[in-house]
Steps between C-alpha positions, in 0.01 A plus 500: 500500500732476802785290364691444179395196297771296332502198270713198585679396181567127558188399308621719211852362486468408132490872412798735478515759776408784267191312379363435848580859599297627204210269586506589871491868411213442258306310768559789742737347758722725711800269487637148492612229736788369293562126481856372471454344158723511196276757332434729798789486749778262404722458805776357281531846339506682833687829501411857586489583131254218432280610793508859376378380161207324668413814695518706182259264323248529784542878509429515127152371577462699822499181709642462850690205645445405863586133518686219325416132535660162453288213622657197323857566618390571857301175497819306444691644797325269747310241293571129471635528146376262230455505124196732521727789591703469182210640300476823702871577544764658276760245390769682699318420824387149411851397396517121512200486733690413818248600770730681741680671213165624366406636843834677541491653151140610554599672825787681325260619230251624759776714650569643153130579465527714812789684334283546190229657717753748637621588150142551385416715800232273648488369854296180475566160343205260486554126477480153646715306745405145412465247779694193609191368683210564262482126436416460870187717475258214557623341819481132414711317577505726807748787493674611817518860619880467484486424126287807436726723710805369314339604172435856618851521644647389167311770311618761751861383465488511120316834474680701767806568278264617225303741718818617673628604157167664419507694826845640415361613162192664651278230348232276652392148404125435484406132505179424316314279748393210282459122498836325441677778696616460859227755593159439345255630764497714815635230733792402278580866426528564873727197543724628220538846650599343830752271328660788311512713818268764356773618266424863406547431128261203494127539456212401278344561162131487579297303245152397621440263210733241652317502832130535423440154354701342784259643755760739644375831639678718244379827659633396840835433330535873431423594859727228642801607295428871463867600526613224262276567199767628261303459176150406382385283209145552382384161376162333523402137544174310472402195700190285482207523740433130457719188498688430177677200348840647592525672837739756648804291405406519131478136401810537275281696256633803308386853574178574316364142518126495566534241778724714722372636831685831449665705226659841457272758342531851361448775757143527622396164356603286797403494867764713669350788698717786377285759678617367837857468375512868401347611829752291693796621292381852583491416871862381496598802286635297209604757240682282248370397158221257424650264245266311268616142448261396229421128470187355341523206260152571369555860390712693249783657701478846342129518573575378852781747565287796393198375693708436813643851494151649489392278788796594721467871434131481582541298823794695645440817701672732744406471868303786650688764699188600692231312691173518306312592817749765616259780412260373764754505781473766765 
């Protein structure tokens, strides 16, 4: 095994930190990617003492911490805020639901999350940006290039103070490229980097599951952004070989519905080519953790977490330090 394998805790947010630590250790994980939830990393309690308690709990189970994540709050920095966001936000950020107030409070919290990373001794925060132009994805009525550029510029304006703060703290922000974010494929990721002036503290959390079913070349993504892959999620996705009742856009059906064209699956049970991902991560010399984000509505999560760990440890390998045919050279 070349890299450490961690478990992302968002899908286990109903469990106290000590419980998920015990389970992760039992499964055999090397560490955790800690979600900013009330049970795992409560930003409202942020202090060095609180962070030291978290580190002590992980150390008790011989687990390492490489990354912390907060997707819902990051989503609200740049989104067009509506009542959907209330369900994913702490009350202190939602407030009375005034859209600009929500965005400003979310941005302030994201800065605090960077401070939490520093206190915990980690250098990467994973999350979302949201998007003020996601509703313009399908260009009808026609959308002008100026409208799209304005959306990218707005995200850059709102996120630059956040990543400036991170940079001062020795922390990086890794956007998970994902539908509903400003960057959701290779082309939009490139546009975002240009808009944010290739800020040194801004890069990507690589998760192939959000690109495969779209038809995006998820291996080429690694090569295109080799110096911006700050973190890696290991998550699988299945998509149908034949037409289905609901296509790529999902038909407003819930995850797990039999009529969907695609669905997240436990590691090794979807269609992502992890062999090529590992080989390409080796080529770019990615040495960070491989973080299992387990999602599969058709499987028990503890079975899935244990199974996914075995899959990742089996598929990962160190690159060779010699050419196999070197012995035949003159």
